[in-house]
N, C-alpha and C positions, 0 to 999 in steps of 0.2 A: 309587484313593485310598481311604483308609479313612474312612467317613462315621461311624463309631462315636461316639456322644456321650461327651464328658469330663466326669465328674462330680467335684466338689471339695466338701468341707464343713469342712475344717480352718482355719475363721476364726472369729472372735467371735460365739457364739451358735449356730454351725452345728449341724446334726444329721443326719447320714446314715450308715449303718454299711456297708453294701455294696449293690452293684448287679450284677444278672445281665442281661446282654442276651438276650432270648428269640429275637427275630427283627430283621429290618432295623428297625423304627421301634417295637419294644415292649421295655420295659425292667421288670424287677421289682427294687424298692427294699426294702431292710430297714433301718429306722430303729434308732438307737443308744439302748439302755435309759438311764434315768438312771444316772450313775455309781455303782458300787458297790451297784446293785441289780439284779434281773432283771426290772423292770416300769416302768411310767410311760412308755410310748410313745405320744405324741400331738403334741407339737411337732416340727415339722421346718423346715429352712432349709438349703438346698443352692445349689450353682451349677452351670450346665450350659455347656459351650461345644462349638464344633464343630457348630453348629446348621444345619439345612437349612430353609429357609422353606417353607410351604405344604405340608408333608408330615405324613401322618397319625399322628402318634405317639400312642402309650399308655404312661402310668406306672400301675404298680400297687404300691402300698405294703402288704406282706403281714403286718406284725406289730404292727397295734393291738390292744388288749386289753379295750377297751370294748365291748360289745355294742350300745349305743346311740350315735347319733353325730348332729351336726348336719349331717353330710354325706348324711343321709338326709333333711333337710329343706331343702335347696336351697343349703347352704353350698358354696362353689367355692374351691379352693386361689387362692393369690396369685402373680402372675407379675410379673417386674421385668426389663425389658430395657434393656441398657446403651445399645444404638444409640438406642432410643426416648427414653431420658433424655435423652442427647447432642442428637438432631436435633430433638425434638419436646416436650422437657420433661415427658414422660408417666412417671409413677412407678409405684408398684405398682398392679396391676389384676387384677380376677377373670378367671379362665380356666377352661376344661374343659367337655367335653361328655360326654353319656353317663357321668355320675358316678353309681357304684353303691358301696354300703358293705355288704359281706355275711360271713358266717362262712365261713372256709376251712377246709380240713382240715389244716393245718399244725400241728396240735396234738400232736406226738407225746411232748412232755415233760410231759404231763398239763394244759398250759394250752390254753385255747382262744383261737385268734386269729382277728382279723377283717382283712379287704382293703379298701383303698379305691382304687379304679380311674377314671380318666379319660383322655379322649382330648383332643388340643389341637393347634395349628400354632404354631410359632414365627413371629414377625414377619419376621425378617430371616436371611439366610445368614451364616455365621461371626459369629454375635453370641455375647456373654456374657448368660445369662439367671439370674435366681435365682428358686426357688420358695420359698414359706414358707406355714406354717398361718394366721398371722395378721401383721399389720405389725410387722416387727421394731422393738425398740428396745433398744439394747445398752447396756452399762455405759460404753462409749465416749460414746454419745450423751448419757447423763445428765451425765458429766463435761465435754463442750463446753458443755452448757446451763448447768452451775453456773459454769463460768469466765466465760461472757458476764455472769451476774448478778453476779459478784464484781467485774468489771470497770466495771460500769455505775454511773455515779456518783450517779445517783438511786436506783436498787433496793438498792444496797449498803448505804444508810443505813437501810432498814428490813426488809432480809432478810439475816440473819446466818448464814453456813455454817461449820458445826463438825464435827469428826470425833466421831460417835457412840462408834465402836469400830472395830477391824479384824476382818475375816471370818477364817475358818481359813486360808485361801490368802493372807491379808495384804493383801486389798483394803479401801479405806476404806468404811465404811458412814456416809454423811453424815446429819445432822440439820439441818435449817433453823428457825430461830426468825423469824417474820414479824410484826411489830406496828410502828405508827408510834411514833416517839419520843414518851413521854408529855408532854402539855402541863403547863406548871407550875402548880401550885395544884390540879389535878384530882386528887382522893383516891380517886375510884372505883377497885377493882380490876377490870381486865379478866378476864374469865373465858377459859380456854383451850380451844382445838379442836385436836385430835390427829388427824393423817392419815398413814396408812402404805400402801405399795404394794409389788407385786411380791415377795411372800413365794413366790409359785410362778413360776419364772422363764418358763414357756411361756405365762403369761397376759399376753402383752405389751400388750393393750388397757388394762390396768390403768395401765402407764406413759403411754399417750396420754391418759388421763382425768386423771391427776396431771399432766401438762403443760398440759392446758386449765385445771385448777384454779390452776396457779401462774402462767401467762400472765394470768389474771384477775387474781388477788390481788396480783400485782405490778405490775400495769397502773395507769394515772392516771385512771380512771373515778371519779366521785362514789362510786358504790358500793364499789368496791375501798377508797378512802379510808375510808369509813365502817366497813367491816369490819376494816380494819386499826385504827381508833380503838377498836373494841368489843371485839376479841379479841386474844389472843396465840396465835398458830398454831404448832405444833409439827409438823414434817414430816419423815417418814422416807422420801425417794422410792423407796430400793430396799433391801429388806431381805435380799434373797439375791443379792448381787452374783456369788458364785462360781458358783451355778446358772446365773445369767444368762450369764456368760461362756463356760462350757463346753457350754451348748446343753440343759441339762437341761429337763425339763418341770414337775417338781412338787418335787424334792428339792434339798437343800444338800449339800455334798461328804461329809456324814455318811451320806448314804443314806436320811436322814429327812425327812417332811414338818415343816418348821418352824412352821406352823401348827397343829401339836399340842403343842407345847413350851414354850407360855406359862406353864405351872405348874412347869416345870424348873428345878433350881438349877444345872444344868450350865453355868455360864457358859463354860467352855472349849470345850464342843463347840457351843453355840448362842449365839455371843456376841451377834448382832444381837438376838435376842429377849430375852436377859437383859438387855441394856443398854436396850432399848426400854421394857420393863415398869419397870425401875429410874427410867429419865427421867421416866415417867408418875406413878410415886408421888412423885418429887421434886415434880414440876409440882403434884400433889395436894396437898402440904403448904403450897404457897404461894397457891394459888388454886383457885377451882372450874374442874373440868373441865366443861365444857357438852356436849361431844359427841366421841366417838371413832369413827373410821371406817377401816377396813382395805380396800383396794380390790382387786377380783379379776375374772378374767373366767371365764365358765363355757362348758363345752364341750357341753353336752346341753339346755340351754335357751334359747329366744328372749327377747328384750327386755333391759330394764335393771330390776333389782329390788334389794330390801334384805332382809337378814336382822337382825331385832333380838332384844332380850330381854325378856321379859315375865314377872312373877310371876302366880301363880294369882288372887290378889286384887290389882288393880292400884290404887296410891296414887291419892287424889282429885284431888291438884294437876294440873290440865289440861295446865299447859305443862310436866310432866313426863312426859306420856304417850308411851311410845316409839314410837307409829303417827304422830305429828304431823309429824315431818320428813320421812318417806318419803312421806306424803300431800301435803306441800308441793311434794316434788321432782315427785311424778306430775303435779302442777298445772303446775308450771314446764316440764316437757317431755312433754306427753301422748301424742306421737307415739313416744316410746322408752321411757320409764319406766312401769312396770305395777305399780300398788298392789296389784291382787289376786294377784301372783306373790309379793308380801312374805310372808314367815313371821316368826312371833314366839316360836316353841317354842324351849326350851332343851334339846336332846337330850343324852343322857349323852356319845354318841360326840363330841360338839363341845365336851366339857368343857376341853380344852387349847387352843382356839382363842382368838385375840386378843380376839373379841368377846365371849365368854363370860367369860373371867378379868378383862377390864376391867370388866365389869358387875357381877362379883362384888367388884370392888375399890371399887364405889360409882359407877361412871360410869352414869348411868341411860340416857342416849342412845348406847348401844353397838352399833354396826353393823358388818356386812360389805356392802360395795356390790358387787354381782355385774352385769357387762356380758356379754351374749352374744358370743361370737366371731362370730356369723353376723348376726343382723339382729333387725328388729322384725316383730311381729305387728299393730302398732296403727296405726289411722288411716292418713293418706297415706302413712306408710312401711311399710305392710304389706307383706310379701313382697320387702323391699330389704334389700341388704347395708348393714351399718355400714362406714363408711370412718373414716380416721384424723381428718378434722374431725368427725364425729359423736362419736367417742369424746372428743375434746377438748370439744365442747359441753356433755358430761355434767358434766364438770369445772366448766365456766362455771355450769350451772345449779345444781350443788350449792351454789355460792356464793349465787346468788339466793334458793334456798330457806332458806339460813342467815340472810340478811338479813330475809326475810319471818317468820322464826321469832323473831327477836329484836326 
């Protein structure tokens, strides 16, 4: 009988281009570059079937392009077994021994490539398993989440879901407006808080953070009520649905990094970016925007941290100092969030990012939130991997820090 593994990645967010069988238990894998580019290989997500339990398999991905990687610092690939999910309710878990990330000699085309290799055993015979770089969160996952909100008689009262625009491929980019219905007679204008995520499709951890934030802010706790009384939240949970669907790591279907396009007026090419910026301009005409934050995952650093923007001569008003919010967040989750890892320089190369453009539009507290794909170097979480619940907790701590600030 043929014991060759069967590989598949033609599903939502899947990424794998080809596999070569080297020997009975060894396979060489090539990832697909972002569509219409020749680079950006990092995200992978693929299915393997026809498995044999207990055998010493080795997978080697041969076309990474970054010289540095968290796989050098203890990051392990993720494995999902359908049999374990069915029988034991076990979902994604870390796998892999003898993990090495190294320069290979495959660079005939002038590019230098790097390999990731690991050994492992499948838990069951004839199982269907999945491997991924980080916990997958697809466009379909988001749509299911939003449908549940819209059908909830309580949440739908203070969370309005609208179409911001359509992507190049015609997928809906959603915007959520979250605030409690105003009490009659209260004339104070609520300030706005803007959150966006998933401009880079391979940074799935940003969607788990966003989910944690939304679960908290849409909940019935006193703190959530207070936040909805104090602010109007404008949320774009997935800026790049096309990239997410096709399994890109960084780009949209233009082959461009959308987080360099916030100065662009090419509405036709970068609709979600153009409409997000326009929506924020409109909000700014109506009310103060207290804070803007774009959520990302980081593939070369540990911990959770923020990038902010600071002028050489910072204004004296202490509550407008851009270092305060990240400091509060570090106090809220000291075992994950690192204040020393935060930076507040405005580099020329980052001029087209959401963070810098919103800051120049006048939003003082303008941030990029970065969460490591790997884990933390801090406190009791030192040398542990982040899991989905950890990422969700960052979204909850974000809310706590916001309350402590105001």
